[in-house]
N, C-alpha and C positions, 0 to 999 in steps of 0.2 A: 387060893387068892387071899391076900391080906384083907382084914376087915376094913382098914382105911381105904384101900383101893376100891373095895366093893361099895362103900358109902360114897366115894367120889363119883363113881360111875352112875349111881342112883341120882345123885344131885345134878350131874350133867344132863341126865335124861329128863329130869324135872324142868331144868332150865330150857332145854330144847322144846319141850312140850309147851311151856309158858310162852316162849317166843313165837311158836306157831299160832298160839291163841291170840296174842296181842298184835302180831305183825300187820294183819289187815286193818286193825283199829288204828295203829300208828300212822299208816299212810293216809287213812281217811281223815284223821283228826289233827294231823301235824300243824295245820294252820288255825286250829280252833281250840278254845278253852273247853275242857271237858267239864261236865256237870259235877258240882261238889255235893257229896252225900253226907249229911250230918249223921254221926254215929248213933244218935238216939232215934232215928227214924225206924219205924217198924216195917222192915222189908219182908217179902215173902219168906216163910220159914225154910223153904227149899233153897239152899245157897246157889245152886245152879240156875234156878229161875231168876233169882235176884241178880246174878251176874249177867244173864241174858238180857234182862230188862234194862239194866244200866247201860250195857254195851249198845243195845238197840236205840236207847234214848239219845246217847251220844251221837250215834249215826244220824238220827233224825235231825238233831240240832245242827250238826255240821252241814248236812245237806240243805238245811233251811236257808242258808246264805245263797244258794243257787236258784235258778228258775224253778218254779214249783213242779213243773213236769219232770224234772230230773231227780226229784226226791223219791228214791225207791223204797223209803221207809214208811210211805203213806199207804194206808189200807186201800186196796184197789177199788172196793165197792163204795168208798166214801171220798173219792178224790176231790170232787168239786167242793164239797162241804169242808174239806180240810185245807184246800188251797186258799180259801178265803181267810182262814186262820193263819196259814203260813205267811201271808202277806204282812202280818203284824210282827213277824220275827225278823224281817229284813232290817239290817243295820241296828239291831237291838243292842249290840255290845258297845256302840259308839256313844261318846258324850261330847257334845260341842262345847259345853261350859268347861269341861276338864281338858279339852283338846287331846282326847285319848280315844283311839279307835277300838280299844279293848278294855274300857273302864268297867263295864257291867259284866258280871260273871253269872252263869246259871247255877242255881242252887235247888236241889231237890228238897221239897218241903213236906210232901205227904204221898203215900202210896196206899190206896184203899182198894181192897179186893171187891170185885163185882162178880156177877154170875158168869158161868162158863169160862172161868179162869181169866177174865178180863180184869184190868186194873184202871182206876181213876188216878191219873198222875197230876199232882199240883207242883208247879215249879215257879221260881221267881228269878229275875235278873236284878242283881244288887251290886252296887259299886261301893268300895270302901275308900275313904279319904281321911287319913288320920284316925280319930276315934269316932268318926261319923259314918253311918251307912246311908246309901242313897238308893231308893227303890225305883227302878225304871218300869217294871211290868211284872204281873203275875198271871200265869196261864194254867189252863186245865186241858188235859189230853186223855183220850181213852187208849189204853194199850191192849192190843189183840194178839193172842199167841198164834204164831205161824211158823211151822217147820223149824222148831228148835230156837226160835227167836221171837221178836215182837214187831208188829207194825202199828201205826198210830193213826188216830182219827180225831177230828173235832168232836166235842160232845153235843153238837147242834142237834143231830137226830135223836139222841137220847134225851136231851132236854125238852124236846118238842114232841115226844112220842105219843102224848095224849091229846095233841091238838087236832082240830078239824081241818078238812080240806075241801076246796071247791075248785072246779076246773072250767075254764072258758076257752074253747079252742085248744091251743097249745100252751096256755098260760095256767099255772097251778098256784093257788093261794093257800098258804098255811096260816091258821089263826087260832087263838086260844079259846075264845068264847063266841063272839058275834062278828059279822062282817057286813059292810055296806054293799049290798047286792047291786044297787043301782050303779055305784062307781065301778064295780067289777065288770058289769055289762058295758059301760061307757069305755072303760079301759080296753076291753076286747075289740070293740068296734074301731077305736082310734089306732090301736096297735095293728090291726089288720090294714088300715090305710097306709101307715108308715111301712109295714112289711111289703106291701104291694109296690111302693116306690123303690124300696131297697132290694126287692126280689129275695126276701127272706123266706126260705122253705124249710119245713120240718125241724124247726128249732123250738126247743122246749124251754120256757122261762118259768122258774119257780120263785115265788115270793114268800118270805117269812115276815109276818106283820108284827112289829113290836112297838112299844110306847115311845121309847127314847133311846139315846145313844148308850146309856148305861145298860139298859135291858138288852139291846142289840149285842153289845160286847159280851155280856154274861152268857147269853144263849150260845154264842159261837165259841166260847172258851177263853175269854179275856176277863179276868176278875178286876184287873186294874192296869192302866197304862198311863204313864206320866204325860204322854203326848196329848191325851184327850182331857186333861184336867180342866174342869169347869165347863166343858162343852156339853150342850144339851141334846143336839140333834145331828143326825147324819144318816146316810145310806151307804152300805157296803155291797160290793158285787164281785163275782168271779165268773169267768167263762171257760168252758172246756168242751171241745168238740162241738156238738150241736145243742149244748145245754148252757143256760145262763142262770146263775143263782143270785138273787138280790135279797138282802136283809134290810128291811125298812125300819129306821129308827127315828122317824120324823113325825111323832105324834100320830102314828098310823097303825095302832094295834087292831083297829077295825077297818082299815083301809078307807078311812074317812077323808083323807087328803089325797086327791088324785092330781098329780103334777104332770100336766101334759108336756111341759118343757123338758123335764127330766125323762119322760117317756121317749121322746125323740132320741135323746142321747143313748138311752138304754138299747133301743132298737138298732141304732147305727152301730153300736159296739158289737152287735151280733155278726156283722159282716166285715168290720174292719176296726182295728184299734183306734181309739180317738186320738192317740198320740201321733198317728200317722196322717191324720187329716189336718186341714188348715183350721185352727180353732176359731178365728173370727167368722169363717164361713159356716162352720158347724153351729156356732152360737146363733148365727143369723137364721139358719134353718129352724132352730128351736124357737126363736122369737116369732118367726113367721107362722110356723105350724102349731105351736103350743103356747105362745105368749110367755110370760114370766112373772113370778111372784103374784099369781092370781090375776094378772092383767092380761087382757086379750091383745092381739097384735094391733088392733085399731086404737086401743087405749095407750099402748106403748108409743105408737107413732104420734098421736096427738100430744102427748107429754113431750116427746122429742121435738116436735115442731115448735111448741111454745117455749121450751127451756133452752134449746140449742139452735135450731134452725131459724129462730126469730132474729138472731144476730147475723146479718147478711155479710159480715166480715169473716165469718167462720171459714177456716181453711181445712177442708176435709182430709187432705193429704197429711197435714200436720196432726190431726186428730188420730189418724191411723198410726202414727209413730208415737204420739203422746196421748194415751187413752183418756177419755173424759167420761166420768160417771155422773149421770143426771138423775139417778134414783134418789129415793128419800134418805138413804143411808148407805154406808159401806156394805152392810150386810145384805140389804135389798137393792143391790146395784143394778143399774141399767146403763149399758155402755153405748155411747153414741156411734162408734164405729160398727158395732154389731147391727144397729138399726140401718145404717148405710148399706151394709152387706146384705141385709134382709131385702132391701129394695132391689139390689142387684140380682139376688137369687130369684126374686119374684119375676123380674124381667127375663132372666135366662130361661126359667121354667116355661114361661109363656111362649118364648120364641123357639126353644130347642127341646122342650120336655125335660123330664128329670135326668135324662142322660147328660144334658149339659150341666145341671147342678152337680151331678156326681163327678164330672170332670173338674169342676170348680173346687169341690171339696178336696179333691186329690191333687191340688196344685203344689202340695208340700206343706210341712209344718210352718207355723209362723216364724218369721225371721226379721231382724232389723233391716229396714230398707225395702222389704216385701218384693224383692226382685221376681221370684217365681210367681207371686200373686199377680203382679202387673202383667207379666207375660200371658198368663192364663186369661186374665180379664180382657186383654186386647183381642186374643184369639176368639173368645166367646161372644164379646159384645162390640168390639171395635173401639172401645174406650182405651186410649193410651195413657200412660202415666202423665204425660205432658198436659193432656186435656182432662185429667181426672176431676179436678175441682169444679170446673165448669160443667162437666157432664153430670156430676152428682147433684148439683143445684137443680138441673133440669128434671132429674128423676124425682127429687124431693117434691118439687112443685107439681109434677104430674100426679104423684100419689095424693097430695093435698087436694087437688081438684077431684080426684076419684072418690075421695071420702066425703 
């Protein structure tokens, strides 16, 4: 056989082998920009491990555009901790200002070897416009070797491995130094009340207590994200099977701020997505059961009566379509329609028990015109859309006399 023919056969064999290696990658990533690796990054010395790492990372980032449960590149033992980080990757490549759905590209910035052949991965999404670069976000991931490839997790557990833990019923609190034990006990008692209403069973809720939004993001693996620029506080959560994970970033490193309003929302989300319930009714329950912004239900109603219901020309049907904020500011908003719904919820629960409230919650998401809302309202209370304004005035005055 001629030397030329022999070399040609060898080259063809190499091409076939290469095609077999990249074919799954091509079909997986055809719709997604692959990560850019700077030539000066110190990758693992073993070239095969380096290739496996980059290939797996591309798989993880491509799957991050899908629902979290479909991402097979997530480490099984840390799914819920990683899902809360995966939420931050959604639509990460899009830029509204540039009107480009693929403006931001992923760049691998650092690979740091950890114990047991794990790696800390640092990557950023950067967009280029002319001679300017625009940073959208910087993330950290832990890469875990698995069967000739890698799977990934949030660094949350690693970053909090030296923290302390306290448990009350099925609620677990993770904290760095100290915790407000009184608030933990109050939380446990109130959560039990809500769970009884909602028939929540065998659900484990874990809290990670951090000081502010910056700390929250850092612990879960977000070093920076343009979307949160200048923001100080927030809470993030994720739900999976019978577990709910909540990271508190609202001046709550010691669980010193117990928000009973948000507690209602958190417990409700254990049994149904809040996107599926009627938001005004959901918020009404939170006002009634947990107050808002440190105000009790009684305090909220009294403010509502003085600032809104004192105007006897108020049209409650119009306020339902055109929301009115009677709070001290936009940040500490109090919505008039939520108070009206709280009064209705209070009446329904008195007459029909929480089963009636549950039916009201599930009348369908908020919609302009509130057709489904009015149908459910009439079925549960007898109040029709036609008689709505008159009926609400009666309910308001009844509550005023009760207080």
